[in-house]
A tleap script that builds the chain and sets N, CA, C and O, in Angstrom:
source leaprc.protein.ff14SB
mol = sequence {
  NMET VAL GLN LEU CYS LEU LYS VAL GLN GLY
  LYS GLY GLU TRP SER ARG THR LEU VAL VAL
  CYS LYS ASN PHE THR SER ASP SER ASN GLY
  PHE VAL GLN PHE LEU VAL ARG PRO GLN HIE
  HIE ASN VAL VAL LEU LEU SER PHE VAL ALA
  THR ALA VAL GLY TYR GLN THR LYS TYR TYR
  SER PRO ASP LYS ARG TRP ARG VAL PHE MET
  ASP GLN PRO SER ALA PHE PHE ASP VAL GLN
  SER TRP TYR SER PRO THR ASN SER TYR VAL
  GLN ILE ALA ASP ASP LYS GLU THR GLY LEU
  GLU CYS GLY SER HIE HIE THR PHE HIE VAL
  PHE TYR THR MET ASN PRO ASN VAL THR ARG
  ARG THR PHE TYR TYR LEU VAL ARG GLY SER
  CTRP
}
set mol.1.N position { 56.066 83.603 89.464 }
set mol.1.CA position { 56.947 83.592 88.327 }
set mol.1.C position { 57.207 85.037 87.898 }
set mol.1.O position { 56.308 85.878 87.899 }
set mol.2.N position { 58.444 85.294 87.538 }
set mol.2.CA position { 58.869 86.632 87.130 }
set mol.2.C position { 59.402 86.561 85.708 }
set mol.2.O position { 60.210 85.691 85.383 }
set mol.3.N position { 58.950 87.476 84.865 }
set mol.3.CA position { 59.508 87.583 83.520 }
set mol.3.C position { 60.555 88.686 83.549 }
set mol.3.O position { 60.273 89.813 83.957 }
set mol.4.N position { 61.761 88.356 83.115 }
set mol.4.CA position { 62.851 89.323 83.076 }
set mol.4.C position { 63.211 89.572 81.623 }
set mol.4.O position { 63.541 88.642 80.888 }
set mol.5.N position { 63.145 90.838 81.211 }
set mol.5.CA position { 63.459 91.218 79.833 }
set mol.5.C position { 64.667 92.143 79.824 }
set mol.5.O position { 64.832 92.979 80.713 }
set mol.6.N position { 65.502 91.983 78.813 }
set mol.6.CA position { 66.669 92.839 78.622 }
set mol.6.C position { 66.511 93.588 77.315 }
set mol.6.O position { 66.304 92.994 76.257 }
set mol.7.N position { 66.615 94.920 77.410 }
set mol.7.CA position { 66.647 95.775 76.224 }
set mol.7.C position { 67.982 96.501 76.233 }
set mol.7.O position { 68.526 96.790 77.299 }
set mol.8.N position { 68.508 96.796 75.058 }
set mol.8.CA position { 69.770 97.521 74.966 }
set mol.8.C position { 69.586 98.759 74.101 }
set mol.8.O position { 68.730 98.815 73.218 }
set mol.9.N position { 70.421 99.745 74.392 }
set mol.9.CA position { 70.424 100.977 73.602 }
set mol.9.C position { 71.827 101.170 73.061 }
set mol.9.O position { 72.798 101.181 73.818 }
set mol.10.N position { 71.931 101.321 71.749 }
set mol.10.CA position { 73.225 101.520 71.115 }
set mol.10.C position { 73.652 102.975 71.155 }
set mol.10.O position { 72.831 103.868 71.366 }
set mol.11.N position { 74.924 103.206 70.955 }
set mol.11.CA position { 75.479 104.560 70.945 }
set mol.11.C position { 74.831 105.363 69.820 }
set mol.11.O position { 74.793 104.923 68.671 }
set mol.12.N position { 74.322 106.546 70.165 }
set mol.12.CA position { 73.689 107.422 69.187 }
set mol.12.C position { 72.254 107.055 68.852 }
set mol.12.O position { 71.647 107.697 67.996 }
set mol.13.N position { 71.698 106.047 69.497 }
set mol.13.CA position { 70.317 105.640 69.242 }
set mol.13.C position { 69.411 106.154 70.353 }
set mol.13.O position { 69.848 106.333 71.490 }
set mol.14.N position { 68.148 106.388 70.016 }
set mol.14.CA position { 67.184 106.848 71.016 }
set mol.14.C position { 66.344 105.704 71.557 }
set mol.14.O position { 65.963 105.708 72.728 }
set mol.15.N position { 66.056 104.733 70.717 }
set mol.15.CA position { 65.186 103.641 71.152 }
set mol.15.C position { 66.005 102.477 71.702 }
set mol.15.O position { 67.213 102.384 71.486 }
set mol.16.N position { 65.323 101.607 72.409 }
set mol.16.CA position { 65.948 100.413 72.979 }
set mol.16.C position { 65.443 99.188 72.225 }
set mol.16.O position { 64.273 99.116 71.849 }
set mol.17.N position { 66.327 98.239 72.011 }
set mol.17.CA position { 66.006 97.026 71.271 }
set mol.17.C position { 65.892 95.850 72.232 }
set mol.17.O position { 66.765 95.637 73.073 }
set mol.18.N position { 64.814 95.095 72.102 }
set mol.18.CA position { 64.619 93.921 72.945 }
set mol.18.C position { 65.606 92.829 72.547 }
set mol.18.O position { 65.685 92.451 71.378 }
set mol.19.N position { 66.356 92.327 73.522 }
set mol.19.CA position { 67.330 91.267 73.276 }
set mol.19.C position { 66.736 89.914 73.648 }
set mol.19.O position { 66.795 88.967 72.864 }
set mol.20.N position { 66.164 89.828 74.849 }
set mol.20.CA position { 65.638 88.549 75.320 }
set mol.20.C position { 64.636 88.780 76.453 }
set mol.20.O position { 64.747 89.746 77.208 }
set mol.21.N position { 63.658 87.879 76.558 }
set mol.21.CA position { 62.735 87.808 77.695 }
set mol.21.C position { 62.701 86.354 78.144 }
set mol.21.O position { 62.539 85.448 77.326 }
set mol.22.N position { 62.854 86.133 79.443 }
set mol.22.CA position { 62.806 84.773 79.988 }
set mol.22.C position { 62.009 84.778 81.285 }
set mol.22.O position { 61.985 85.770 82.015 }
set mol.23.N position { 61.359 83.654 81.558 }
set mol.23.CA position { 60.623 83.486 82.805 }
set mol.23.C position { 61.501 82.786 83.834 }
set mol.23.O position { 62.220 81.838 83.518 }
set mol.24.N position { 61.430 83.271 85.070 }
set mol.24.CA position { 62.202 82.716 86.173 }
set mol.24.C position { 61.279 82.482 87.359 }
set mol.24.O position { 60.287 83.189 87.539 }
set mol.25.N position { 61.615 81.490 88.159 }
set mol.25.CA position { 60.956 81.281 89.444 }
set mol.25.C position { 61.930 81.736 90.515 }
set mol.25.O position { 63.080 81.297 90.542 }
set mol.26.N position { 61.474 82.615 91.397 }
set mol.26.CA position { 62.364 83.168 92.419 }
set mol.26.C position { 62.599 82.162 93.536 }
set mol.26.O position { 61.819 81.230 93.730 }
set mol.27.N position { 63.695 82.370 94.271 }
set mol.27.CA position { 63.974 81.517 95.427 }
set mol.27.C position { 63.133 81.981 96.615 }
set mol.27.O position { 62.284 82.859 96.458 }
set mol.28.N position { 63.350 81.419 97.779 }
set mol.28.CA position { 62.535 81.744 98.958 }
set mol.28.C position { 62.709 83.187 99.416 }
set mol.28.O position { 61.871 83.702 100.156 }
set mol.29.N position { 63.785 83.850 98.985 }
set mol.29.CA position { 64.007 85.255 99.331 }
set mol.29.C position { 63.529 86.203 98.241 }
set mol.29.O position { 63.663 87.419 98.380 }
set mol.30.N position { 62.975 85.667 97.164 }
set mol.30.CA position { 62.473 86.505 96.079 }
set mol.30.C position { 63.520 86.870 95.042 }
set mol.30.O position { 63.285 87.765 94.229 }
set mol.31.N position { 64.672 86.203 95.044 }
set mol.31.CA position { 65.743 86.505 94.097 }
set mol.31.C position { 65.751 85.506 92.946 }
set mol.31.O position { 65.373 84.346 93.113 }
set mol.32.N position { 66.186 85.966 91.782 }
set mol.32.CA position { 66.427 85.085 90.642 }
set mol.32.C position { 67.873 85.278 90.199 }
set mol.32.O position { 68.437 86.364 90.335 }
set mol.33.N position { 68.460 84.218 89.672 }
set mol.33.CA position { 69.827 84.306 89.168 }
set mol.33.C position { 69.787 84.244 87.652 }
set mol.33.O position { 69.077 83.423 87.070 }
set mol.34.N position { 70.561 85.124 87.014 }
set mol.34.CA position { 70.616 85.140 85.561 }
set mol.34.C position { 71.983 85.650 85.131 }
set mol.34.O position { 72.724 86.237 85.919 }
set mol.35.N position { 72.293 85.418 83.887 }
set mol.35.CA position { 73.578 85.807 83.323 }
set mol.35.C position { 73.325 86.647 82.087 }
set mol.35.O position { 72.503 86.289 81.243 }
set mol.36.N position { 74.029 87.762 81.978 }
set mol.36.CA position { 73.936 88.606 80.792 }
set mol.36.C position { 75.144 88.306 79.921 }
set mol.36.O position { 76.287 88.486 80.341 }
set mol.37.N position { 74.884 87.855 78.726 }
set mol.37.CA position { 75.968 87.542 77.803 }
set mol.37.C position { 76.656 88.827 77.354 }
set mol.37.O position { 76.043 89.894 77.376 }
set mol.38.N position { 77.919 88.739 76.947 }
set mol.38.CA position { 78.632 89.935 76.476 }
set mol.38.C position { 77.873 90.607 75.336 }
set mol.38.O position { 77.330 89.945 74.452 }
set mol.39.N position { 77.850 91.918 75.378 }
set mol.39.CA position { 77.153 92.713 74.377 }
set mol.39.C position { 78.160 93.346 73.419 }
set mol.39.O position { 79.357 93.398 73.700 }
set mol.40.N position { 77.660 93.820 72.296 }
set mol.40.CA position { 78.500 94.524 71.324 }
set mol.40.C position { 79.051 95.792 71.982 }
set mol.40.O position { 78.378 96.403 72.812 }
set mol.41.N position { 80.258 96.182 71.616 }
set mol.41.CA position { 80.880 97.347 72.267 }
set mol.41.C position { 80.136 98.646 71.977 }
set mol.41.O position { 80.398 99.657 72.630 }
set mol.42.N position { 79.215 98.645 71.015 }
set mol.42.CA position { 78.426 99.829 70.700 }
set mol.42.C position { 77.287 100.053 71.701 }
set mol.42.O position { 76.704 101.137 71.725 }
set mol.43.N position { 76.962 99.059 72.520 }
set mol.43.CA position { 75.860 99.162 73.488 }
set mol.43.C position { 76.286 100.066 74.644 }
set mol.43.O position { 77.333 99.856 75.257 }
set mol.44.N position { 75.453 101.081 74.936 }
set mol.44.CA position { 75.772 102.025 76.010 }
set mol.44.C position { 74.836 101.894 77.211 }
set mol.44.O position { 75.128 102.432 78.279 }
set mol.45.N position { 73.712 101.185 77.049 }
set mol.45.CA position { 72.751 101.069 78.147 }
set mol.45.C position { 72.100 99.689 78.123 }
set mol.45.O position { 71.649 99.220 77.078 }
set mol.46.N position { 72.060 99.050 79.284 }
set mol.46.CA position { 71.331 97.796 79.473 }
set mol.46.C position { 70.107 98.126 80.324 }
set mol.46.O position { 70.240 98.718 81.395 }
set mol.47.N position { 68.936 97.753 79.864 }
set mol.47.CA position { 67.702 98.068 80.572 }
set mol.47.C position { 66.981 96.768 80.928 }
set mol.47.O position { 66.593 96.006 80.044 }
set mol.48.N position { 66.806 96.522 82.224 }
set mol.48.CA position { 66.151 95.313 82.713 }
set mol.48.C position { 64.738 95.660 83.170 }
set mol.48.O position { 64.525 96.662 83.852 }
set mol.49.N position { 63.775 94.824 82.788 }
set mol.49.CA position { 62.391 94.990 83.229 }
set mol.49.C position { 61.921 93.658 83.806 }
set mol.49.O position { 61.950 92.635 83.123 }
set mol.50.N position { 61.490 93.676 85.064 }
set mol.50.CA position { 60.959 92.480 85.725 }
set mol.50.C position { 59.453 92.658 85.897 }
set mol.50.O position { 58.993 93.696 86.372 }
set mol.51.N position { 58.692 91.641 85.509 }
set mol.51.CA position { 57.235 91.711 85.562 }
set mol.51.C position { 56.689 90.449 86.226 }
set mol.51.O position { 57.132 89.340 85.927 }
set mol.52.N position { 55.726 90.627 87.126 }
set mol.52.CA position { 55.056 89.490 87.768 }
set mol.52.C position { 54.064 88.905 86.769 }
set mol.52.O position { 53.040 89.520 86.470 }
set mol.53.N position { 54.366 87.721 86.257 }
set mol.53.CA position { 53.591 87.128 85.169 }
set mol.53.C position { 52.161 86.790 85.588 }
set mol.53.O position { 51.234 86.987 84.802 }
set mol.54.N position { 51.963 86.295 86.785 }
set mol.54.CA position { 50.643 85.832 87.213 }
set mol.54.C position { 49.682 86.912 87.657 }
set mol.54.O position { 48.574 86.596 88.090 }
set mol.55.N position { 50.062 88.171 87.568 }
set mol.55.CA position { 49.215 89.260 88.062 }
set mol.55.C position { 49.003 90.285 86.958 }
set mol.55.O position { 49.719 91.285 86.892 }
set mol.56.N position { 48.034 90.046 86.099 }
set mol.56.CA position { 47.737 90.965 85.004 }
set mol.56.C position { 47.065 92.226 85.550 }
set mol.56.O position { 46.512 92.213 86.649 }
set mol.57.N position { 47.114 93.319 84.774 }
set mol.57.CA position { 46.429 94.549 85.157 }
set mol.57.C position { 44.931 94.263 85.275 }
set mol.57.O position { 44.329 93.659 84.387 }
set mol.58.N position { 44.346 94.707 86.385 }
set mol.58.CA position { 42.929 94.437 86.636 }
set mol.58.C position { 42.165 95.757 86.653 }
set mol.58.O position { 42.522 96.686 87.377 }
set mol.59.N position { 41.104 95.826 85.842 }
set mol.59.CA position { 40.261 97.019 85.776 }
set mol.59.C position { 39.047 96.826 86.677 }
set mol.59.O position { 38.408 95.774 86.651 }
set mol.60.N position { 38.733 97.843 87.472 }
set mol.60.CA position { 37.593 97.784 88.376 }
set mol.60.C position { 36.422 98.612 87.871 }
set mol.60.O position { 35.346 98.584 88.467 }
set mol.61.N position { 36.611 99.337 86.797 }
set mol.61.CA position { 35.551 100.138 86.203 }
set mol.61.C position { 35.029 99.389 84.978 }
set mol.61.O position { 35.815 99.054 84.093 }
set mol.62.N position { 33.722 99.116 84.903 }
set mol.62.CA position { 33.211 98.300 83.797 }
set mol.62.C position { 33.465 98.909 82.417 }
set mol.62.O position { 33.726 98.172 81.466 }
set mol.63.N position { 33.395 100.218 82.288 }
set mol.63.CA position { 33.579 100.819 80.961 }
set mol.63.C position { 35.020 101.276 80.714 }
set mol.63.O position { 35.327 101.757 79.623 }
set mol.64.N position { 35.881 101.141 81.673 }
set mol.64.CA position { 37.308 101.474 81.589 }
set mol.64.C position { 37.581 102.956 81.313 }
set mol.64.O position { 38.730 103.342 81.097 }
set mol.65.N position { 36.533 103.791 81.317 }
set mol.65.CA position { 36.796 105.198 81.019 }
set mol.65.C position { 37.292 105.962 82.246 }
set mol.65.O position { 37.936 107.000 82.096 }
set mol.66.N position { 37.006 105.475 83.451 }
set mol.66.CA position { 37.480 106.166 84.646 }
set mol.66.C position { 38.852 105.674 85.061 }
set mol.66.O position { 39.486 106.237 85.953 }
set mol.67.N position { 39.294 104.636 84.415 }
set mol.67.CA position { 40.644 104.115 84.648 }
set mol.67.C position { 40.897 103.749 86.107 }
set mol.67.O position { 41.945 104.085 86.661 }
set mol.68.N position { 39.957 103.074 86.719 }
set mol.68.CA position { 40.166 102.534 88.051 }
set mol.68.C position { 40.745 101.138 87.864 }
set mol.68.O position { 40.035 100.215 87.464 }
set mol.69.N position { 42.026 100.987 88.151 }
set mol.69.CA position { 42.670 99.705 87.883 }
set mol.69.C position { 43.859 99.502 88.807 }
set mol.69.O position { 44.345 100.435 89.447 }
set mol.70.N position { 44.309 98.271 88.859 }
set mol.70.CA position { 45.523 97.931 89.593 }
set mol.70.C position { 46.521 97.408 88.559 }
set mol.70.O position { 46.276 96.405 87.889 }
set mol.71.N position { 47.647 98.110 88.446 }
set mol.71.CA position { 48.664 97.747 87.456 }
set mol.71.C position { 49.321 96.415 87.765 }
set mol.71.O position { 49.438 96.013 88.922 }
set mol.72.N position { 49.744 95.746 86.718 }
set mol.72.CA position { 50.546 94.533 86.869 }
set mol.72.C position { 51.871 94.935 87.514 }
set mol.72.O position { 52.529 95.856 87.030 }
set mol.73.N position { 52.280 94.265 88.596 }
set mol.73.CA position { 53.534 94.636 89.264 }
set mol.73.C position { 54.729 94.478 88.323 }
set mol.73.O position { 54.904 93.443 87.679 }
set mol.74.N position { 55.542 95.531 88.261 }
set mol.74.CA position { 56.759 95.482 87.449 }
set mol.74.C position { 57.750 96.502 87.984 }
set mol.74.O position { 57.388 97.429 88.709 }
set mol.75.N position { 58.996 96.313 87.615 }
set mol.75.CA position { 60.060 97.237 88.020 }
set mol.75.C position { 61.114 97.236 86.926 }
set mol.75.O position { 61.230 96.274 86.167 }
set mol.76.N position { 61.881 98.318 86.848 }
set mol.76.CA position { 62.941 98.379 85.851 }
set mol.76.C position { 64.230 98.871 86.489 }
set mol.76.O position { 64.219 99.507 87.543 }
set mol.77.N position { 65.329 98.568 85.834 }
set mol.77.CA position { 66.640 99.000 86.311 }
set mol.77.C position { 67.538 99.201 85.096 }
set mol.77.O position { 67.708 98.287 84.289 }
set mol.78.N position { 68.109 100.391 84.965 }
set mol.78.CA position { 69.008 100.705 83.857 }
set mol.78.C position { 70.451 100.677 84.331 }
set mol.78.O position { 70.769 101.152 85.421 }
set mol.79.N position { 71.319 100.115 83.499 }
set mol.79.CA position { 72.738 100.004 83.824 }
set mol.79.C position { 73.542 100.557 82.662 }
set mol.79.O position { 73.329 100.173 81.512 }
set mol.80.N position { 74.463 101.458 82.962 }
set mol.80.CA position { 75.381 101.934 81.929 }
set mol.80.C position { 76.357 100.813 81.619 }
set mol.80.O position { 76.922 100.211 82.532 }
set mol.81.N position { 76.556 100.531 80.358 }
set mol.81.CA position { 77.478 99.453 80.000 }
set mol.81.C position { 78.915 99.959 80.066 }
set mol.81.O position { 79.166 101.161 80.157 }
set mol.82.N position { 79.830 99.036 80.020 }
set mol.82.CA position { 81.242 99.369 80.043 }
set mol.82.C position { 81.901 98.710 78.850 }
set mol.82.O position { 81.400 97.722 78.314 }
set mol.83.N position { 83.004 99.252 78.449 }
set mol.83.CA position { 83.723 98.694 77.306 }
set mol.83.C position { 85.209 98.801 77.567 }
set mol.83.O position { 85.696 99.830 78.035 }
set mol.84.N position { 85.916 97.749 77.266 }
set mol.84.CA position { 87.362 97.739 77.394 }
set mol.84.C position { 87.964 97.485 76.017 }
set mol.84.O position { 87.667 96.460 75.404 }
set mol.85.N position { 88.798 98.388 75.516 }
set mol.85.CA position { 89.392 98.180 74.196 }
set mol.85.C position { 90.296 96.950 74.146 }
set mol.85.O position { 90.568 96.438 73.060 }
set mol.86.N position { 90.767 96.466 75.294 }
set mol.86.CA position { 91.619 95.275 75.320 }
set mol.86.C position { 90.798 94.002 75.497 }
set mol.86.O position { 91.354 92.907 75.575 }
set mol.87.N position { 89.475 94.145 75.562 }
set mol.87.CA position { 88.586 93.000 75.777 }
set mol.87.C position { 88.821 92.328 77.119 }
set mol.87.O position { 88.587 91.127 77.257 }
set mol.88.N position { 89.276 93.080 78.103 }
set mol.88.CA position { 89.486 92.510 79.430 }
set mol.88.C position { 88.838 93.414 80.469 }
set mol.88.O position { 88.795 94.635 80.320 }
set mol.89.N position { 88.343 92.790 81.510 }
set mol.89.CA position { 87.653 93.526 82.555 }
set mol.89.C position { 87.812 92.759 83.853 }
set mol.89.O position { 87.746 91.530 83.863 }
set mol.90.N position { 88.022 93.477 84.949 }
set mol.90.CA position { 88.172 92.843 86.258 }
set mol.90.C position { 87.180 93.478 87.223 }
set mol.90.O position { 87.044 94.701 87.275 }
set mol.91.N position { 86.492 92.640 87.982 }
set mol.91.CA position { 85.597 93.125 89.026 }
set mol.91.C position { 85.879 92.334 90.290 }
set mol.91.O position { 85.919 91.104 90.268 }
set mol.92.N position { 86.071 93.038 91.382 }
set mol.92.CA position { 86.290 92.390 92.672 }
set mol.92.C position { 84.985 92.489 93.451 }
set mol.92.O position { 84.520 93.585 93.763 }
set mol.93.N position { 84.402 91.345 93.760 }
set mol.93.CA position { 83.131 91.299 94.479 }
set mol.93.C position { 83.419 91.067 95.952 }
set mol.93.O position { 84.034 90.070 96.332 }
set mol.94.N position { 82.969 91.995 96.767 }
set mol.94.CA position { 83.211 91.907 98.203 }
set mol.94.C position { 81.916 92.204 98.934 }
set mol.94.O position { 81.348 93.283 98.768 }
set mol.95.N position { 81.440 91.266 99.740 }
set mol.95.CA position { 80.205 91.508 100.462 }
set mol.95.C position { 80.433 92.074 101.854 }
set mol.95.O position { 79.473 92.280 102.597 }
set mol.96.N position { 81.654 92.326 102.214 }
set mol.96.CA position { 81.939 92.883 103.539 }
set mol.96.C position { 81.865 94.407 103.448 }
set mol.96.O position { 82.638 95.031 102.721 }
set mol.97.N position { 80.937 94.993 104.185 }
set mol.97.CA position { 80.732 96.433 104.106 }
set mol.97.C position { 81.605 97.197 105.097 }
set mol.97.O position { 81.779 98.408 104.963 }
set mol.98.N position { 82.142 96.514 106.068 }
set mol.98.CA position { 82.975 97.187 107.055 }
set mol.98.C position { 84.436 96.981 106.706 }
set mol.98.O position { 84.770 96.143 105.867 }
set mol.99.N position { 85.295 97.735 107.342 }
set mol.99.CA position { 86.724 97.605 107.087 }
set mol.99.C position { 87.287 96.309 107.636 }
set mol.99.O position { 86.651 95.628 108.441 }
set mol.100.N position { 88.475 95.984 107.195 }
set mol.100.CA position { 89.157 94.777 107.660 }
set mol.100.C position { 90.236 95.166 108.657 }
set mol.100.O position { 90.810 96.251 108.576 }
set mol.101.N position { 90.502 94.282 109.586 }
set mol.101.CA position { 91.545 94.534 110.571 }
set mol.101.C position { 92.889 94.073 110.026 }
set mol.101.O position { 92.963 93.104 109.271 }
set mol.102.N position { 93.947 94.772 110.414 }
set mol.102.CA position { 95.292 94.381 110.002 }
set mol.102.C position { 95.597 92.975 110.516 }
set mol.102.O position { 95.239 92.622 111.639 }
set mol.103.N position { 96.254 92.191 109.691 }
set mol.103.CA position { 96.621 90.841 110.079 }
set mol.103.C position { 95.522 89.813 109.897 }
set mol.103.O position { 95.747 88.624 110.121 }
set mol.104.N position { 94.334 90.251 109.494 }
set mol.104.CA position { 93.236 89.301 109.312 }
set mol.104.C position { 93.236 88.766 107.880 }
set mol.104.O position { 93.815 89.367 106.975 }
set mol.105.N position { 92.580 87.634 107.699 }
set mol.105.CA position { 92.446 87.034 106.376 }
set mol.105.C position { 91.043 87.307 105.851 }
set mol.105.O position { 90.075 87.330 106.611 }
set mol.106.N position { 90.950 87.511 104.555 }
set mol.106.CA position { 89.648 87.782 103.946 }
set mol.106.C position { 89.614 87.151 102.559 }
set mol.106.O position { 90.571 87.266 101.794 }
set mol.107.N position { 88.517 86.490 102.241 }
set mol.107.CA position { 88.340 85.880 100.928 }
set mol.107.C position { 87.331 86.695 100.133 }
set mol.107.O position { 86.304 87.113 100.668 }
set mol.108.N position { 87.619 86.919 98.866 }
set mol.108.CA position { 86.685 87.608 97.983 }
set mol.108.C position { 86.794 86.999 96.592 }
set mol.108.O position { 87.773 86.325 96.272 }
set mol.109.N position { 85.792 87.239 95.781 }
set mol.109.CA position { 85.746 86.694 94.427 }
set mol.109.C position { 86.233 87.741 93.435 }
set mol.109.O position { 85.918 88.923 93.564 }
set mol.110.N position { 86.997 87.304 92.451 }
set mol.110.CA position { 87.457 88.171 91.372 }
set mol.110.C position { 86.891 87.612 90.070 }
set mol.110.O position { 87.163 86.470 89.702 }
set mol.111.N position { 86.102 88.429 89.382 }
set mol.111.CA position { 85.542 88.045 88.091 }
set mol.111.C position { 86.318 88.779 87.007 }
set mol.111.O position { 86.635 89.960 87.155 }
set mol.112.N position { 86.620 88.087 85.930 }
set mol.112.CA position { 87.363 88.741 84.855 }
set mol.112.C position { 86.958 88.181 83.503 }
set mol.112.O position { 86.470 87.056 83.392 }
set mol.113.N position { 87.173 88.992 82.485 }
set mol.113.CA position { 86.977 88.558 81.106 }
set mol.113.C position { 88.251 88.864 80.343 }
set mol.113.O position { 89.002 89.774 80.695 }
set mol.114.N position { 88.482 88.092 79.294 }
set mol.114.CA position { 89.651 88.328 78.445 }
set mol.114.C position { 89.429 87.613 77.121 }
set mol.114.O position { 88.467 86.862 76.961 }
set mol.115.N position { 90.317 87.851 76.190 }
set mol.115.CA position { 90.245 87.166 74.905 }
set mol.115.C position { 90.427 85.667 75.113 }
set mol.115.O position { 91.207 85.261 75.974 }
set mol.116.N position { 89.723 84.833 74.342 }
set mol.116.CA position { 89.790 83.387 74.566 }
set mol.116.C position { 91.144 82.759 74.244 }
set mol.116.O position { 91.442 81.682 74.760 }
set mol.117.N position { 91.963 83.379 73.424 }
set mol.117.CA position { 93.241 82.786 73.014 }
set mol.117.C position { 94.405 83.157 73.928 }
set mol.117.O position { 95.543 82.779 73.652 }
set mol.118.N position { 94.148 83.879 74.993 }
set mol.118.CA position { 95.213 84.308 75.896 }
set mol.118.C position { 95.702 83.115 76.713 }
set mol.118.O position { 94.901 82.401 77.316 }
set mol.119.N position { 97.016 82.900 76.733 }
set mol.119.CA position { 97.573 81.792 77.517 }
set mol.119.C position { 98.281 82.284 78.769 }
set mol.119.O position { 98.481 81.511 79.706 }
set mol.120.N position { 98.659 83.539 78.804 }
set mol.120.CA position { 99.352 84.084 79.968 }
set mol.120.C position { 98.515 85.210 80.566 }
set mol.120.O position { 98.034 86.091 79.854 }
set mol.121.N position { 98.354 85.163 81.868 }
set mol.121.CA position { 97.601 86.197 82.576 }
set mol.121.C position { 98.524 86.880 83.569 }
set mol.121.O position { 99.171 86.217 84.380 }
set mol.122.N position { 98.586 88.181 83.509 }
set mol.122.CA position { 99.359 88.954 84.476 }
set mol.122.C position { 98.383 89.844 85.228 }
set mol.122.O position { 97.635 90.615 84.628 }
set mol.123.N position { 98.401 89.729 86.528 }
set mol.123.CA position { 97.471 90.484 87.354 }
set mol.123.C position { 98.275 91.293 88.357 }
set mol.123.O position { 98.977 90.725 89.194 }
set mol.124.N position { 98.181 92.604 88.280 }
set mol.124.CA position { 98.863 93.487 89.218 }
set mol.124.C position { 97.856 93.974 90.246 }
set mol.124.O position { 96.701 94.241 89.915 }
set mol.125.N position { 98.285 94.086 91.468 }
set mol.125.CA position { 97.386 94.609 92.482 }
set mol.125.C position { 98.163 95.488 93.446 }
set mol.125.O position { 99.372 95.336 93.621 }
set mol.126.N position { 97.451 96.398 94.059 }
set mol.126.CA position { 98.029 97.322 95.023 }
set mol.126.C position { 97.141 97.295 96.255 }
set mol.126.O position { 95.927 97.480 96.163 }
set mol.127.N position { 97.745 97.067 97.390 }
set mol.127.CA position { 97.004 97.054 98.644 }
set mol.127.C position { 97.467 98.245 99.456 }
set mol.127.O position { 98.659 98.423 99.708 }
set mol.128.N position { 96.511 99.054 99.859 }
set mol.128.CA position { 96.852 100.230 100.657 }
set mol.128.C position { 96.104 100.166 101.971 }
set mol.128.O position { 94.958 99.719 102.026 }
set mol.129.N position { 96.736 100.599 102.991 }
set mol.129.CA position { 96.098 100.618 104.301 }
set mol.129.C position { 96.784 101.631 105.189 }
set mol.129.O position { 97.800 102.215 104.812 }
set mol.130.N position { 96.242 101.833 106.339 }
set mol.130.CA position { 96.865 102.752 107.296 }
set mol.130.C position { 97.003 102.038 108.635 }
set mol.130.O position { 96.217 101.149 108.962 }
set mol.131.N position { 97.981 102.428 109.382 }
set mol.131.CA position { 98.246 101.804 110.684 }
set mol.131.C position { 97.498 102.493 111.755 }
set mol.131.O position { 97.594 102.109 112.921 }
savepdb mol mol.pdb
quit
């Protein structure tokens, strides 16, 4: 089981504020799926901390003064947040790392956010390539 915590740092602030901690069970490849809800536009940093819940720090020195111990496994990852004044954002997710051949077909996912009251969506795109 992995505990995943999200802390955020606001613009002009030095400390990070805990938003949420949740426990997840990883899949057979060690991955967990989660969703980060939209943050206030003042947030400039998202900080993720993953901790192995079942493996507490273990001390091997009886008096703890020599500090012989094995730390609880954990890792962190910081992400700079983004902000759009129009409340819209587009991300194209592509898992193909190599180039595409001319005339070939390719499917990719497009993730976007927008205001909830929008009824018309206009999406412009530009495709560039070389022969």
